[in-house]
Each structure stands twice: as structure tokens, then as C-alpha cells.
PyMOL Python script that loads the backbone (N, CA, C, O; Angstrom):
from pymol import cmd

cmd.read_pdbstr("""\
ATOM      1  N   MET A   1      36.323 -15.314 -32.892  1.00  0.00           N
ATOM      2  CA  MET A   1      35.808 -13.911 -32.712  1.00  0.00           C
ATOM      3  C   MET A   1      34.666 -13.981 -32.107  1.00  0.00           C
ATOM      4  O   MET A   1      34.476 -13.083 -31.286  1.00  0.00           O
ATOM      5  N   ASP A   2      33.609 -14.958 -32.272  1.00  0.00           N
ATOM      6  CA  ASP A   2      32.355 -14.924 -31.690  1.00  0.00           C
ATOM      7  C   ASP A   2      32.231 -14.911 -30.067  1.00  0.00           C
ATOM      8  O   ASP A   2      31.515 -14.264 -29.302  1.00  0.00           O
ATOM      9  N   LEU A   3      33.289 -15.957 -29.856  1.00  0.00           N
ATOM     10  CA  LEU A   3      33.468 -16.029 -28.246  1.00  0.00           C
ATOM     11  C   LEU A   3      33.876 -14.600 -27.824  1.00  0.00           C
ATOM     12  O   LEU A   3      33.076 -13.922 -27.179  1.00  0.00           O
ATOM     13  N   PHE A   4      34.861 -14.207 -28.101  1.00  0.00           N
ATOM     14  CA  PHE A   4      35.383 -12.908 -27.669  1.00  0.00           C
ATOM     15  C   PHE A   4      34.191 -11.891 -27.668  1.00  0.00           C
ATOM     16  O   PHE A   4      34.059 -11.111 -26.724  1.00  0.00           O
ATOM     17  N   ASN A   5      33.297 -11.900 -28.761  1.00  0.00           N
ATOM     18  CA  ASN A   5      32.064 -10.797 -28.879  1.00  0.00           C
ATOM     19  C   ASN A   5      31.403 -11.009 -27.723  1.00  0.00           C
ATOM     20  O   ASN A   5      31.116 -10.059 -26.994  1.00  0.00           O
ATOM     21  N   THR A   6      31.061 -12.359 -27.394  1.00  0.00           N
ATOM     22  CA  THR A   6      30.060 -12.760 -26.226  1.00  0.00           C
ATOM     23  C   THR A   6      30.502 -12.123 -25.009  1.00  0.00           C
ATOM     24  O   THR A   6      29.753 -11.421 -24.331  1.00  0.00           O
ATOM     25  N   ILE A   7      31.813 -12.377 -24.698  1.00  0.00           N
ATOM     26  CA  ILE A   7      32.444 -12.310 -23.411  1.00  0.00           C
ATOM     27  C   ILE A   7      32.468 -10.874 -23.137  1.00  0.00           C
ATOM     28  O   ILE A   7      32.177 -10.409 -22.035  1.00  0.00           O
ATOM     29  N   SER A   8      32.891 -10.030 -24.357  1.00  0.00           N
ATOM     30  CA  SER A   8      32.941  -8.690 -24.001  1.00  0.00           C
ATOM     31  C   SER A   8      31.477  -7.955 -23.899  1.00  0.00           C
ATOM     32  O   SER A   8      31.334  -6.911 -23.263  1.00  0.00           O
ATOM     33  N   CYS A   9      30.494  -8.557 -24.533  1.00  0.00           N
ATOM     34  CA  CYS A   9      29.096  -8.054 -24.380  1.00  0.00           C
ATOM     35  C   CYS A   9      28.545  -8.302 -22.830  1.00  0.00           C
ATOM     36  O   CYS A   9      27.846  -7.524 -22.181  1.00  0.00           O
ATOM     37  N   ALA A  10      29.031  -9.544 -22.433  1.00  0.00           N
ATOM     38  CA  ALA A  10      28.634  -9.904 -20.985  1.00  0.00           C
ATOM     39  C   ALA A  10      29.449  -8.909 -19.865  1.00  0.00           C
ATOM     40  O   ALA A  10      28.862  -8.345 -18.941  1.00  0.00           O
ATOM     41  N   VAL A  11      30.573  -8.826 -20.062  1.00  0.00           N
ATOM     42  CA  VAL A  11      31.265  -7.706 -19.343  1.00  0.00           C
ATOM     43  C   VAL A  11      31.121  -6.388 -19.350  1.00  0.00           C
ATOM     44  O   VAL A  11      31.358  -5.683 -18.370  1.00  0.00           O
ATOM     45  N   ALA A  12      30.663  -5.906 -20.624  1.00  0.00           N
ATOM     46  CA  ALA A  12      29.962  -4.640 -20.650  1.00  0.00           C
ATOM     47  C   ALA A  12      28.652  -4.610 -19.917  1.00  0.00           C
ATOM     48  O   ALA A  12      28.423  -3.731 -19.087  1.00  0.00           O
ATOM     49  N   ALA A  13      27.855  -5.482 -20.185  1.00  0.00           N
ATOM     50  CA  ALA A  13      26.422  -5.623 -19.389  1.00  0.00           C
ATOM     51  C   ALA A  13      26.421  -5.694 -17.891  1.00  0.00           C
ATOM     52  O   ALA A  13      25.517  -5.225 -17.200  1.00  0.00           O
ATOM     53  N   THR A  14      27.570  -6.357 -17.388  1.00  0.00           N
ATOM     54  CA  THR A  14      27.823  -6.297 -16.177  1.00  0.00           C
ATOM     55  C   THR A  14      28.389  -5.279 -15.478  1.00  0.00           C
ATOM     56  O   THR A  14      28.182  -5.142 -14.272  1.00  0.00           O
ATOM     57  N   TYR A  15      29.196  -4.433 -16.214  1.00  0.00           N
ATOM     58  CA  TYR A  15      29.908  -3.072 -15.722  1.00  0.00           C
ATOM     59  C   TYR A  15      28.489  -2.130 -15.702  1.00  0.00           C
ATOM     60  O   TYR A  15      28.269  -1.456 -14.696  1.00  0.00           O
ATOM     61  N   GLU A  16      27.724  -2.109 -16.616  1.00  0.00           N
ATOM     62  CA  GLU A  16      26.428  -1.406 -16.771  1.00  0.00           C
ATOM     63  C   GLU A  16      25.508  -1.688 -15.563  1.00  0.00           C
ATOM     64  O   GLU A  16      24.921  -0.787 -14.964  1.00  0.00           O
ATOM     65  N   ALA A  17      25.436  -2.749 -15.305  1.00  0.00           N
ATOM     66  CA  ALA A  17      24.602  -3.181 -14.156  1.00  0.00           C
ATOM     67  C   ALA A  17      25.162  -2.549 -12.909  1.00  0.00           C
ATOM     68  O   ALA A  17      24.427  -1.825 -12.237  1.00  0.00           O
ATOM     69  N   VAL A  18      26.499  -2.784 -12.525  1.00  0.00           N
ATOM     70  CA  VAL A  18      27.107  -2.264 -11.475  1.00  0.00           C
ATOM     71  C   VAL A  18      27.149  -0.907 -11.249  1.00  0.00           C
ATOM     72  O   VAL A  18      27.063  -0.437 -10.115  1.00  0.00           O
ATOM     73  N   ALA A  19      27.303  -0.108 -12.448  1.00  0.00           N
ATOM     74  CA  ALA A  19      27.067   1.243 -12.308  1.00  0.00           C
ATOM     75  C   ALA A  19      25.952   1.720 -12.415  1.00  0.00           C
ATOM     76  O   ALA A  19      25.883   2.928 -12.187  1.00  0.00           O
ATOM     77  N   ASN A  20      24.995   1.179 -12.696  1.00  0.00           N
ATOM     78  CA  ASN A  20      23.607   1.615 -12.347  1.00  0.00           C
ATOM     79  C   ASN A  20      23.177   1.557 -10.899  1.00  0.00           C
ATOM     80  O   ASN A  20      22.425   2.382 -10.381  1.00  0.00           O
ATOM     81  N   ARG A  21      23.834   0.285 -10.152  1.00  0.00           N
ATOM     82  CA  ARG A  21      23.443   0.000  -8.857  1.00  0.00           C
ATOM     83  C   ARG A  21      24.112   1.075  -8.088  1.00  0.00           C
ATOM     84  O   ARG A  21      23.542   1.597  -7.130  1.00  0.00           O
ATOM     85  N   ASN A  22      25.388   1.453  -8.496  1.00  0.00           N
ATOM     86  CA  ASN A  22      26.086   2.388  -7.563  1.00  0.00           C
ATOM     87  C   ASN A  22      25.597   3.743  -7.861  1.00  0.00           C
ATOM     88  O   ASN A  22      25.700   4.485  -6.885  1.00  0.00           O
ATOM     89  N   ARG A  23      25.114   4.275  -8.875  1.00  0.00           N
ATOM     90  CA  ARG A  23      24.255   5.469  -9.253  1.00  0.00           C
ATOM     91  C   ARG A  23      23.039   5.479  -8.323  1.00  0.00           C
ATOM     92  O   ARG A  23      22.797   6.478  -7.646  1.00  0.00           O
ATOM     93  N   GLN A  24      22.274   4.393  -8.279  1.00  0.00           N
ATOM     94  CA  GLN A  24      20.993   4.347  -7.558  1.00  0.00           C
ATOM     95  C   GLN A  24      21.383   4.314  -6.122  1.00  0.00           C
ATOM     96  O   GLN A  24      20.530   4.748  -5.347  1.00  0.00           O
ATOM     97  N   ALA A  25      22.503   3.886  -5.610  1.00  0.00           N
ATOM     98  CA  ALA A  25      22.872   3.911  -4.145  1.00  0.00           C
ATOM     99  C   ALA A  25      23.114   5.496  -3.719  1.00  0.00           C
ATOM    100  O   ALA A  25      22.656   6.107  -2.754  1.00  0.00           O
ATOM    101  N   ALA A  26      23.922   5.908  -4.691  1.00  0.00           N
ATOM    102  CA  ALA A  26      24.170   7.468  -4.575  1.00  0.00           C
ATOM    103  C   ALA A  26      23.059   8.324  -4.476  1.00  0.00           C
ATOM    104  O   ALA A  26      23.044   9.168  -3.580  1.00  0.00           O
ATOM    105  N   VAL A  27      22.012   8.213  -5.368  1.00  0.00           N
ATOM    106  CA  VAL A  27      20.919   8.883  -5.281  1.00  0.00           C
ATOM    107  C   VAL A  27      20.251   8.857  -4.044  1.00  0.00           C
ATOM    108  O   VAL A  27      20.088   9.875  -3.371  1.00  0.00           O
ATOM    109  N   ASN A  28      19.753   7.445  -3.625  1.00  0.00           N
ATOM    110  CA  ASN A  28      19.498   7.204  -2.380  1.00  0.00           C
ATOM    111  C   ASN A  28      20.089   7.856  -1.078  1.00  0.00           C
ATOM    112  O   ASN A  28      19.492   8.293  -0.094  1.00  0.00           O
ATOM    113  N   ASN A  29      21.473   7.796  -1.359  1.00  0.00           N
ATOM    114  CA  ASN A  29      22.130   8.418  -0.130  1.00  0.00           C
ATOM    115  C   ASN A  29      21.918   9.855   0.023  1.00  0.00           C
ATOM    116  O   ASN A  29      21.687  10.422   1.091  1.00  0.00           O
ATOM    117  N   ARG A  30      22.019  10.417  -1.167  1.00  0.00           N
ATOM    118  CA  ARG A  30      21.616  11.882  -1.383  1.00  0.00           C
ATOM    119  C   ARG A  30      20.277  12.374  -0.820  1.00  0.00           C
ATOM    120  O   ARG A  30      20.164  13.439  -0.212  1.00  0.00           O
ATOM    121  N   LEU A  31      19.283  11.533  -1.064  1.00  0.00           N
ATOM    122  CA  LEU A  31      17.804  11.614  -0.692  1.00  0.00           C
ATOM    123  C   LEU A  31      17.738  11.497   0.728  1.00  0.00           C
ATOM    124  O   LEU A  31      17.032  12.274   1.371  1.00  0.00           O
ATOM    125  N   LYS A  32      18.457  10.532   1.319  1.00  0.00           N
ATOM    126  CA  LYS A  32      18.469  10.330   2.794  1.00  0.00           C
ATOM    127  C   LYS A  32      19.077  11.613   3.617  1.00  0.00           C
ATOM    128  O   LYS A  32      18.587  12.126   4.623  1.00  0.00           O
ATOM    129  N   ALA A  33      20.211  11.974   2.959  1.00  0.00           N
ATOM    130  CA  ALA A  33      20.749  13.276   3.678  1.00  0.00           C
ATOM    131  C   ALA A  33      19.970  14.399   3.542  1.00  0.00           C
ATOM    132  O   ALA A  33      20.053  15.284   4.392  1.00  0.00           O
ATOM    133  N   VAL A  34      19.110  14.518   2.459  1.00  0.00           N
ATOM    134  CA  VAL A  34      18.465  15.762   2.486  1.00  0.00           C
ATOM    135  C   VAL A  34      17.071  15.684   3.416  1.00  0.00           C
ATOM    136  O   VAL A  34      16.541  16.685   3.899  1.00  0.00           O
ATOM    137  N   VAL A  35      16.619  14.446   3.566  1.00  0.00           N
ATOM    138  CA  VAL A  35      15.532  14.109   4.395  1.00  0.00           C
ATOM    139  C   VAL A  35      16.048  14.503   5.654  1.00  0.00           C
ATOM    140  O   VAL A  35      15.450  15.399   6.250  1.00  0.00           O
ATOM    141  N   ARG A  36      17.166  13.934   6.218  1.00  0.00           N
ATOM    142  CA  ARG A  36      17.765  14.092   7.387  1.00  0.00           C
ATOM    143  C   ARG A  36      18.056  15.641   7.880  1.00  0.00           C
ATOM    144  O   ARG A  36      17.846  16.160   8.976  1.00  0.00           O
ATOM    145  N   SER A  37      18.608  16.179   6.686  1.00  0.00           N
ATOM    146  CA  SER A  37      18.748  17.751   7.199  1.00  0.00           C
ATOM    147  C   SER A  37      17.583  18.525   7.358  1.00  0.00           C
ATOM    148  O   SER A  37      17.532  19.409   8.213  1.00  0.00           O
ATOM    149  N   GLU A  38      16.420  18.206   6.428  1.00  0.00           N
ATOM    150  CA  GLU A  38      15.050  18.901   6.504  1.00  0.00           C
ATOM    151  C   GLU A  38      14.526  18.543   7.817  1.00  0.00           C
ATOM    152  O   GLU A  38      13.961  19.417   8.473  1.00  0.00           O
ATOM    153  N   LEU A  39      14.663  17.210   8.336  1.00  0.00           N
ATOM    154  CA  LEU A  39      14.007  16.910   9.642  1.00  0.00           C
ATOM    155  C   LEU A  39      14.562  17.725  10.775  1.00  0.00           C
ATOM    156  O   LEU A  39      13.894  18.225  11.680  1.00  0.00           O
ATOM    157  N   ALA A  40      16.015  17.809  10.599  1.00  0.00           N
ATOM    158  CA  ALA A  40      16.787  18.668  11.551  1.00  0.00           C
ATOM    159  C   ALA A  40      16.225  20.025  11.557  1.00  0.00           C
ATOM    160  O   ALA A  40      16.102  20.581  12.648  1.00  0.00           O
ATOM    161  N   ALA A  41      15.837  20.683  10.395  1.00  0.00           N
ATOM    162  CA  ALA A  41      15.518  22.138  10.451  1.00  0.00           C
ATOM    163  C   ALA A  41      14.025  21.922  10.684  1.00  0.00           C
ATOM    164  O   ALA A  41      13.500  22.973  11.051  1.00  0.00           O
ATOM    165  N   ILE A  42      13.273  21.024  10.601  1.00  0.00           N
ATOM    166  CA  ILE A  42      11.935  21.214  11.047  1.00  0.00           C
ATOM    167  C   ILE A  42      11.934  21.146  12.726  1.00  0.00           C
ATOM    168  O   ILE A  42      11.283  21.976  13.360  1.00  0.00           O
ATOM    169  N   ASN A  43      12.604  20.241  13.308  1.00  0.00           N
ATOM    170  CA  ASN A  43      12.869  20.439  14.693  1.00  0.00           C
ATOM    171  C   ASN A  43      13.515  21.452  15.383  1.00  0.00           C
ATOM    172  O   ASN A  43      13.277  21.692  16.567  1.00  0.00           O
ATOM    173  N   ARG A  44      14.401  22.122  14.645  1.00  0.00           N
ATOM    174  CA  ARG A  44      15.144  23.387  15.087  1.00  0.00           C
ATOM    175  C   ARG A  44      13.910  24.367  15.212  1.00  0.00           C
ATOM    176  O   ARG A  44      13.646  24.959  16.259  1.00  0.00           O
ATOM    177  N   ALA A  45      13.202  24.477  14.082  1.00  0.00           N
ATOM    178  CA  ALA A  45      12.138  25.570  14.065  1.00  0.00           C
ATOM    179  C   ALA A  45      10.891  25.226  14.878  1.00  0.00           C
ATOM    180  O   ALA A  45      10.075  26.122  15.093  1.00  0.00           O
ATOM    181  N   TYR A  46      10.690  24.029  15.330  1.00  0.00           N
ATOM    182  CA  TYR A  46       9.746  23.714  16.213  1.00  0.00           C
ATOM    183  C   TYR A  46      10.121  24.300  17.692  1.00  0.00           C
ATOM    184  O   TYR A  46       9.404  25.049  18.355  1.00  0.00           O
ATOM    185  N   ILE A  47      11.245  23.857  18.017  1.00  0.00           N
ATOM    186  CA  ILE A  47      11.878  24.331  19.282  1.00  0.00           C
ATOM    187  C   ILE A  47      12.057  25.708  19.364  1.00  0.00           C
ATOM    188  O   ILE A  47      12.003  26.304  20.440  1.00  0.00           O
ATOM    189  N   ALA A  48      12.300  26.344  18.119  1.00  0.00           N
ATOM    190  CA  ALA A  48      12.254  27.866  18.362  1.00  0.00           C
ATOM    191  C   ALA A  48      11.040  28.446  18.439  1.00  0.00           C
ATOM    192  O   ALA A  48      10.998  29.459  19.138  1.00  0.00           O
ATOM    193  N   LEU A  49       9.867  28.035  17.833  1.00  0.00           N
ATOM    194  CA  LEU A  49       8.853  28.209  18.011  1.00  0.00           C
ATOM    195  C   LEU A  49       8.204  28.300  19.590  1.00  0.00           C
ATOM    196  O   LEU A  49       7.599  29.210  20.157  1.00  0.00           O
ATOM    197  N   GLY A  50       8.567  27.083  19.987  1.00  0.00           N
ATOM    198  CA  GLY A  50       8.188  26.954  21.475  1.00  0.00           C
ATOM    199  C   GLY A  50       8.793  27.806  22.260  1.00  0.00           C
ATOM    200  O   GLY A  50       8.177  28.495  23.074  1.00  0.00           O
ATOM    201  N   LYS A  51      10.186  27.851  22.079  1.00  0.00           N
ATOM    202  CA  LYS A  51      10.793  29.207  22.902  1.00  0.00           C
ATOM    203  C   LYS A  51      10.237  30.565  22.674  1.00  0.00           C
ATOM    204  O   LYS A  51      10.100  31.259  23.681  1.00  0.00           O
ATOM    205  N   HIS A  52       9.942  30.993  21.692  1.00  0.00           N
ATOM    206  CA  HIS A  52       9.309  32.160  21.302  1.00  0.00           C
ATOM    207  C   HIS A  52       7.931  32.277  22.003  1.00  0.00           C
ATOM    208  O   HIS A  52       7.592  33.380  22.432  1.00  0.00           O
ATOM    209  N   PHE A  53       7.078  31.151  22.150  1.00  0.00           N
ATOM    210  CA  PHE A  53       5.998  31.254  22.793  1.00  0.00           C
ATOM    211  C   PHE A  53       6.078  31.340  24.046  1.00  0.00           C
ATOM    212  O   PHE A  53       5.303  32.132  24.582  1.00  0.00           O
ATOM    213  N   ILE A  54       7.080  30.523  24.957  1.00  0.00           N
ATOM    214  CA  ILE A  54       7.179  30.602  26.185  1.00  0.00           C
ATOM    215  C   ILE A  54       7.809  32.208  26.743  1.00  0.00           C
ATOM    216  O   ILE A  54       7.434  32.754  27.780  1.00  0.00           O
ATOM    217  N   THR A  55       8.747  32.722  25.863  1.00  0.00           N
ATOM    218  CA  THR A  55       9.176  33.957  26.066  1.00  0.00           C
ATOM    219  C   THR A  55       8.242  35.199  25.743  1.00  0.00           C
ATOM    220  O   THR A  55       8.482  36.337  26.148  1.00  0.00           O
ATOM    221  N   THR A  56       7.381  34.921  25.132  1.00  0.00           N
ATOM    222  CA  THR A  56       6.419  36.036  24.595  1.00  0.00           C
ATOM    223  C   THR A  56       4.954  35.877  25.450  1.00  0.00           C
ATOM    224  O   THR A  56       4.256  36.834  25.783  1.00  0.00           O
ATOM    225  N   PHE A  57       4.697  34.671  25.684  1.00  0.00           N
ATOM    226  CA  PHE A  57       3.281  34.573  26.586  1.00  0.00           C
ATOM    227  C   PHE A  57       3.548  34.220  27.942  1.00  0.00           C
ATOM    228  O   PHE A  57       2.741  34.424  28.849  1.00  0.00           O
ATOM    229  N   GLY A  58       4.867  33.600  28.122  1.00  0.00           N
ATOM    230  CA  GLY A  58       5.039  33.018  29.671  1.00  0.00           C
ATOM    231  C   GLY A  58       4.481  31.677  29.680  1.00  0.00           C
ATOM    232  O   GLY A  58       4.166  31.108  28.635  1.00  0.00           O
ATOM    233  N   ALA A  59       4.343  31.131  30.884  1.00  0.00           N
ATOM    234  CA  ALA A  59       4.103  29.772  30.979  1.00  0.00           C
ATOM    235  C   ALA A  59       2.714  29.427  30.663  1.00  0.00           C
ATOM    236  O   ALA A  59       2.500  28.378  30.055  1.00  0.00           O
ATOM    237  N   ARG A  60       1.659  30.262  31.037  1.00  0.00           N
ATOM    238  CA  ARG A  60       0.353  30.029  30.765  1.00  0.00           C
ATOM    239  C   ARG A  60      -0.373  31.530  30.448  1.00  0.00           C
ATOM    240  O   ARG A  60      -0.705  32.296  31.354  1.00  0.00           O
ATOM    241  N   PRO A  61      -0.546  31.792  29.130  1.00  0.00           N
ATOM    242  CA  PRO A  61      -1.128  32.989  28.898  1.00  0.00           C
ATOM    243  C   PRO A  61      -2.598  33.160  29.244  1.00  0.00           C
ATOM    244  O   PRO A  61      -3.271  32.131  29.311  1.00  0.00           O
ATOM    245  N   PRO A  62      -3.085  34.141  29.435  1.00  0.00           N
ATOM    246  CA  PRO A  62      -4.570  34.038  29.734  1.00  0.00           C
ATOM    247  C   PRO A  62      -5.557  33.612  28.689  1.00  0.00           C
ATOM    248  O   PRO A  62      -6.720  33.331  28.981  1.00  0.00           O
ATOM    249  N   GLU A  63      -5.052  33.563  27.391  1.00  0.00           N
ATOM    250  CA  GLU A  63      -6.043  33.134  26.217  1.00  0.00           C
ATOM    251  C   GLU A  63      -5.995  31.470  26.459  1.00  0.00           C
ATOM    252  O   GLU A  63      -6.898  30.707  26.118  1.00  0.00           O
ATOM    253  N   THR A  64      -4.992  31.153  26.990  1.00  0.00           N
ATOM    254  CA  THR A  64      -4.979  29.463  26.925  1.00  0.00           C
ATOM    255  C   THR A  64      -5.231  28.838  28.239  1.00  0.00           C
ATOM    256  O   THR A  64      -5.238  27.613  28.360  1.00  0.00           O
ATOM    257  N   ARG A  65      -5.474  29.780  29.392  1.00  0.00           N
ATOM    258  CA  ARG A  65      -6.046  29.261  30.514  1.00  0.00           C
ATOM    259  C   ARG A  65      -7.283  28.443  30.442  1.00  0.00           C
ATOM    260  O   ARG A  65      -7.414  27.374  31.039  1.00  0.00           O
ATOM    261  N   ARG A  66      -8.242  29.024  29.640  1.00  0.00           N
ATOM    262  CA  ARG A  66      -9.453  28.501  29.682  1.00  0.00           C
ATOM    263  C   ARG A  66      -9.556  26.990  28.926  1.00  0.00           C
ATOM    264  O   ARG A  66     -10.361  26.086  29.149  1.00  0.00           O
ATOM    265  N   PHE A  67      -8.304  27.055  27.829  1.00  0.00           N
ATOM    266  CA  PHE A  67      -8.195  25.788  27.013  1.00  0.00           C
ATOM    267  C   PHE A  67      -7.616  24.612  27.957  1.00  0.00           C
ATOM    268  O   PHE A  67      -7.903  23.419  27.857  1.00  0.00           O
ATOM    269  N   CYS A  68      -6.790  25.168  28.842  1.00  0.00           N
ATOM    270  CA  CYS A  68      -5.957  24.269  29.774  1.00  0.00           C
ATOM    271  C   CYS A  68      -7.037  23.624  30.882  1.00  0.00           C
ATOM    272  O   CYS A  68      -6.890  22.548  31.461  1.00  0.00           O
ATOM    273  N   ALA A  69      -8.160  24.552  31.032  1.00  0.00           N
ATOM    274  CA  ALA A  69      -9.030  24.163  32.109  1.00  0.00           C
ATOM    275  C   ALA A  69     -10.259  23.175  31.689  1.00  0.00           C
ATOM    276  O   ALA A  69     -10.893  22.501  32.501  1.00  0.00           O
ATOM    277  N   MET A  70     -10.488  23.204  30.278  1.00  0.00           N
ATOM    278  CA  MET A  70     -11.422  22.499  29.627  1.00  0.00           C
ATOM    279  C   MET A  70     -11.567  20.958  30.229  1.00  0.00           C
ATOM    280  O   MET A  70     -12.530  20.525  30.862  1.00  0.00           O
ATOM    281  N   PRO A  71     -10.352  20.242  29.864  1.00  0.00           N
ATOM    282  CA  PRO A  71     -10.480  19.074  30.345  1.00  0.00           C
ATOM    283  C   PRO A  71     -11.264  18.765  31.817  1.00  0.00           C
ATOM    284  O   PRO A  71     -12.226  18.013  31.976  1.00  0.00           O
ATOM    285  N   SER A  72     -10.705  19.407  32.634  1.00  0.00           N
ATOM    286  CA  SER A  72     -11.196  19.313  34.055  1.00  0.00           C
ATOM    287  C   SER A  72     -12.617  19.667  34.171  1.00  0.00           C
ATOM    288  O   SER A  72     -13.357  18.969  34.864  1.00  0.00           O
ATOM    289  N   THR A  73     -13.018  20.616  33.595  1.00  0.00           N
ATOM    290  CA  THR A  73     -14.450  21.314  33.651  1.00  0.00           C
ATOM    291  C   THR A  73     -15.480  20.175  33.046  1.00  0.00           C
ATOM    292  O   THR A  73     -16.647  20.002  33.399  1.00  0.00           O
ATOM    293  N   ARG A  74     -14.757  19.456  32.059  1.00  0.00           N
ATOM    294  CA  ARG A  74     -15.660  18.616  31.358  1.00  0.00           C
ATOM    295  C   ARG A  74     -15.908  17.149  32.215  1.00  0.00           C
ATOM    296  O   ARG A  74     -16.892  16.422  32.080  1.00  0.00           O
ATOM    297  N   ARG A  75     -14.794  16.922  33.095  1.00  0.00           N
ATOM    298  CA  ARG A  75     -15.050  15.763  33.883  1.00  0.00           C
ATOM    299  C   ARG A  75     -15.758  15.952  34.984  1.00  0.00           C
ATOM    300  O   ARG A  75     -16.277  14.994  35.557  1.00  0.00           O
ATOM    301  N   LYS A  76     -15.891  17.368  35.488  1.00  0.00           N
ATOM    302  CA  LYS A  76     -16.902  17.886  36.506  1.00  0.00           C
ATOM    303  C   LYS A  76     -18.247  17.611  35.842  1.00  0.00           C
ATOM    304  O   LYS A  76     -19.045  16.843  36.380  1.00  0.00           O
ATOM    305  N   ARG A  77     -18.517  18.212  34.695  1.00  0.00           N
ATOM    306  CA  ARG A  77     -19.757  17.777  34.173  1.00  0.00           C
ATOM    307  C   ARG A  77     -20.480  16.556  33.858  1.00  0.00           C
ATOM    308  O   ARG A  77     -21.684  16.299  33.830  1.00  0.00           O
ATOM    309  N   GLU A  78     -19.053  15.617  33.541  1.00  0.00           N
ATOM    310  CA  GLU A  78     -19.682  14.318  33.149  1.00  0.00           C
ATOM    311  C   GLU A  78     -20.097  13.387  34.664  1.00  0.00           C
ATOM    312  O   GLU A  78     -20.743  12.339  34.675  1.00  0.00           O
ATOM    313  N   SER A  79     -19.600  14.010  35.721  1.00  0.00           N
ATOM    314  CA  SER A  79     -19.862  13.155  36.943  1.00  0.00           C
ATOM    315  C   SER A  79     -21.014  13.711  37.526  1.00  0.00           C
ATOM    316  O   SER A  79     -21.482  13.224  38.554  1.00  0.00           O
TER     317      SER A  79
END
""", "prot")
cmd.dss("prot")
cmd.show_as("cartoon", "prot")
cmd.util.cbc("prot")
cmd.orient("prot")
């Protein structure tokens, strides 16, 4: 009886270990899927923001022209 009890405990422990490993793998896969979908949502929002900026302000709005010209004026001042 002692041998049967030892074997059954070993089988049960192995089953629990495999079940825990599978549970952890499922949690990791769900987490990866959520991260992937959030990354896709962030990318879509960023693209939509860029499209909105271009359609609203055009290629170079007057407010940003001075910021775009800053590096070239800085180079002129340095030389």
C-alpha cells in the first residue's frame, strides 16, 4: 500500500506541475495578446492624430514654421 500511495502522490504532483505550467502559459499568452492589441490601438491613434494634424493645419502651419527654421538659423549663428 505504501508503494501505491507514493506513486499516486508522485503522479498527482506531476499533474499539478503540468497544470500550473499550462495555466501560466495561458496567462502569458493572454497578456501578450493584450499588449499586442494595445500597441496596435496606440499606432492607429498616432496615425489618426497625424492625419488630423495634416488635414487641419496643412503641411506646414505658420506656428510651426519658426520651429522648423530654428535649426537652420542656429547653424547660421554658430558659423
